[in-house]
Structures are given as structure tokens and as C-alpha cells.
C-alpha positions, -999 to +999 in steps of 0.1 A: +062+216-122+031+235-109+031+235-078+006+259-066-018+242-078-008+207-072-018+183-035+003+184-012+008+150-012+016+156-050+042+181-041+065+154-018+064+129-040+079+148-064+106+160-043+110+120-031+109+107-073+140+136-078+158+130-048+161+093-053+165+082-017+145+086+019+142+119+032+136+129+070+098+136+075+103+171+084+125+181+058+103+167+037+070+179+050+090+218+051+103+213+010+067+209+002+054+243+025+085+259+008+072+253-031+037+254-026+041+295-014+011+291+008+006+309+040+006+291+070-010+300+102+005+277+117+036+261+117+034+231+137-007+224+127+007+222+088+036+200+097+006+180+112-010+180+082+011+171+058+021+144+078-014+131+080-018+127+040+025+112+035+008+089+059-021+081+042-010+077+010+005+048-001+027+062-026+049+070+004+067+047+029+079+051+061+112+036+063+121+039+105+138+069+121+119+092+114+124+088+075+099+085+043+100+070+011+084+055-023+065+026-019+079+022-051+115+017-049+106-011-028+102-047-047+062-057-030+070-086-008+051-119-023+039-139+002+050-177+003+027-208+011+041-240+026+027-272+018+030-301+039+020-332+021+028-366+037+025-396+015-001-404+042-023-375+037-016-367+008-042-386-007-069-379+024-062-344+011-069-348-025-104-373-012-115-342+010-110-317-021-125-339-039-155-341-015-159-302-010-157-299-049-183-319-054-205-311-039-201-273-046-212-284-078-245-300-068-253-269-048-248-241-077-265-270-100-297-267-080-298-228-078-298-236-118-337-227-131-345-259-155-373-251-182 
């Protein structure tokens, strides 16, 4: 990989992909700076800049205790909606949704130009 022409976050992504496990943020950033072979005026400013870029990139995930990994290692959380229905409430909710649907259709029909 050509590190000189790659962005810092792409280099960090490459490093984490090879490691295949979360890495402590400072070690990760120092390795990025080392691989980029870019002259650094202020080490603390460089660390801060790379950390901010990683933090803003959705490919990276903070795993706690200063460790960063890749989002793709964890499956996305699926949101489950709980439907609470009671025998008396289900017919009521069907009637409400039917009325809502009718009103929507009436509104659409009013908006359609007639020839």
C-alpha cells in the first residue's frame, strides 16, 4: 500500500484490518504517523488531528478503554419494535388505521389535477 498518497484514516483502517483486533488509540495513531513518513511539527497536534479524523469516520468504532476497532467487526444492532396488542384494542387500531388511510387517499385525490 502506498502510504504517502493515502489519507491518515485509510492508513489507520489498513492497520486495523491487518491487526484484526482493536488497538490502543495512541499506538494506532503513532503507527499511522510512522507509515505516512510525514514530517510532524508538533506530535500532540498530529495525534489530535488523526484522532479527530478517526473519530469522525464511521468505519471506526470506539470499543472502550482508549481502544479503537472497525465497525464492520460488529454486526449492526437490529431494532426490534414491540407490538402490544390486546383483543379489544386490535379492532380499534385497525379502525383508526383504516380511517387514516382513507383520509390520505382523499387528500391525494384532491391534489391530482383533473382533465
